[in-house]
N, C-alpha and C positions, 0 to 999 in steps of 0.2 A: 422504388424497385419492387417487383412482384414478390409475393410471399414464397413462391416456389424456389427462389434463389437461396432461401434459408432452410429448405426442407431437411437438410442433413443435420442441422443443429439439434442435438438432444441434451447438451450440457452447457451451462454458462458459468464462466468465472466473471463475477461482477465487481467492478470497482465501486467505491462508495461516494467519496467526495466528488461532486460535479456530475455524478450519475444518479444517485439516489437522493442526494440533498446538496444544498449549499449552506455551509455552517450549521445553523440550527433550524433551517427552513427546508422541509421535505419538498421534493419535486412534485408537481401536480400529478395526481393519479397514482401515488406510491402504493397504497394498499391494493388498488385494482391491478397493478402490474404484477404483484406477487400472486394474487388470486388467479390471474391469467396463466402464469407459469405453472402453477399447480394444476389448473384445469387442463392445460395442454401437455402435462406430464413432462415438463422440462426440468431437469435437475439443475441445481445451482449451488455455488459456493460464493460467499462474499469475500473478496481479497483486496485489502487496502494497503497502500504504502504508509498510511498514517499510523504512527507508532504511539500515539498519545493515550489510546484507550485499550483496555483489555477486551477480549471477545464478549465477556459478560456485560461490560459497559456498553458495547455496541448493541447487544440484545436489548438492553434497557432503553437505549436511545430509539431503536426501531419500535419498541412497544409504545413509546410516547407518540410515535407517528402512526400508530394503529396497525403495526405489522408484527407478527409473531415468528421470530427466527431464532432457533437455539444456537448457543455458542459453538457447537460442533460444526455448524455451517458457516462459521466466520473465521477468517484467517488474516492476521495482521502481520505487518513487517516486524513488529516487536517480537511476536511469538516465533516467527521464522528465524530472526536473528539469534534469539536465545537457543533454539534448537541447533542451529548451525555452529554456534560457539561451543555448546555443550558436547558436541561430537569431536571437538578439536582441543579442548582445554580441560584440565582436571577440575573436579569438584572443589569449591572454595577458592578458585582463582580470583584474584582481585581485579575489579574492573571500575573504571571511572566513567560515569554516565552523564551525558547531557541529554535530558529528555523528561517526559512527563510520567504519570503514574503507570501507563500501559507498559512502557519500556522497563521501568524499575521492577514492576511485579513480574514481568516475563523472565527477567534475568534472575531475580530472587527465587522464582519457582524452580529454576535449574541450578540453584545452590551456588551462584556466584556471590562473591563478597564485594559489595559496592562501597567505594571510598568517596569521601566528600571533598569539595574544594579546600575546606579547612585542613583536612588531613594531608592533602598535597602540599599546602603551604607549610605544614609542620614537618615535611620531609618524607611522608609516605609515598610509595610509588605503586604502579600497576602496569601489567604487561598489555592491558587492553584499554582503549578509549573508544566508547560507543556513543555515537551522536545520532539523535533523532530530533523530531520537531519539538520545540518547547516555546510556548507563547510567553513564558515568564523568564526567559534566559537573561543572565546578566553578563557583563563583560568579564567579571571575575571567573565565572564558570567556564567560559570559552578560553580564557587565558590559561587556566590550570590544565585544561585539556590540551591546549597547544604545547604547554611546557612538557607534559608527559610524552606527547608524540615526538617532540624534539629530542627527548632522552631515549627514544627507541620503542615506545609503545606502539603496538599495532593499531591502526586507525580504521575503525569500522563505521560505516554509515548505514542506517536502517533503510534509507531511500534517498534518491538524488533530486526529488521534486523541488525546483527552484521557487515554486509558488503553490498556493492552494486556493481553490475557489471559495469565496465568502459572499455574503449578502451584499457587501460593499464593492466586490470585485476581487481580482487576484491579490493576495497578500503573500509576503515572504514565507517560504516553507523550509523544510529540513535541509534542502540543498543549499539554501542561502547560509545556514549555520555551518554546514560542512565547508563552504567556501571561505569562511573566516579562518578556520583552522588550517585549511589547505594553503591559503595565501600566506599565513604566518609561518608555516613550517616547510612549505614546498613538498609536502607529502600528500599523495592522492589517497582517498579512503577506499577500502574494499566495500563495495555496495552489495547489500543483501536483497533488498526489495526490487521491484520492477525498475528497469527492464532486465535485470539479471534472471537467469533461469530458475533459481532456487525456489522462489515463491510460486512460480507457475507449476513447477513439478509437484510441490506439496499440495496445491489446489487440485491439480488433475488427479493426483492419487486419491484424494478424498472423494472425488466424483466417480472414479472408476470407469471413466470413458476413454475414448481414444482421441488423438489429435484431430482426426478427420471429422469427428462429430461434436467437438468441444470448441466453443468460441470464447475469446476474451473480449469483454465489453468494457470500454473505458472512454474517458474524455480527453486523454492526453496522448499525442502521437509518439513522443519520445520515450515514454515508459510503457503505457498500456499496449499500444499498437506495435511498437518496435519489439517489445519483449514478447508479446504474444506470437508475432510472426517468427521470431528467433526460436521460440519453443515449438514451432510447427503447428500452432493452433490457428483456427479461423479467427478473424478479428472484426469487431464491430465498433466503429467510432460513433459516440453520441456527441451532438453539438450543444449539449446543455451545460457544459463546463467551460474549460479554458480554450478550446479550439473552435475557430470559426469555420464555416464551409469554405471560404476562400483559402484559409491556411491549409485545410485538408486537401484541397484540390491542387495546391501549388507545392505541397511537401513531397520530398523524395520518399517519405515513409507513407505507404498507401495501405489503407484499411480495405478488407474484403467488402465490407458493407458500411454505409453511413446512414444513421438515423437521427432524426431531430432530437428525440428524447426517449424515455422508457416506454411511453405510451405508443409511440411509433414503432419501437422495437417489438413490443408485445403483439401489435397488430400484424406484424410481418412473420412472426414465428408460426410454424405449422404445429398442428395437434399431433402428439405422438401417443395418444391413448390406444 
């Protein structure tokens, strides 16, 4: 599609997994992509449903790929979850967490008290169960989370992604772990990340743009595109992750623009200098 169709876009909210990389493999042309955004004066924030890493850890990962992006331009579902809960629960509230370092650190930064599976087994309780992606999860961790939800704890999910793109292909994601507890308890989680509006609103606030000149760029129709549209943003689907062109064309969820990858996107964006 011609570049003029994207001339209104001045701000981008960029997904990461499937857009900027697959697992530990950067997408071709990653440094050139960000150089092009800066040259064209396109503002951007990286916003991911992945709650395993902190913003600093993502900055370090990007540096390994030859890209310099400060933590202030990176927003994770872990951080968004911690902020959301801190606005609703008192300092020191106990929380049971199924997740990796990014989620634990985000909640600890907001002064939540994290309890362990062993403490639950010993009789401790918590009003909150927060579940994100965890590549090392055990049955026992999920079982204790299920036990607390059954007893009345509020069930929070950082994001609903059923899978995530890797070098090997799609692998089970946070949504798959949520499904275990939901199946066991019959309780649906409150979702914080995409496609819910919370993370989009936080990203748009950092950019300082308007919905009319801000686009959500992602590879997943049900979260990136559906959530972006619901938030009133323009949407750009990249075919470099979990969605094929055929799926995009046959889905009831339609993106405003479809690009093959970040290089294609950069070529179509107009210069706002």
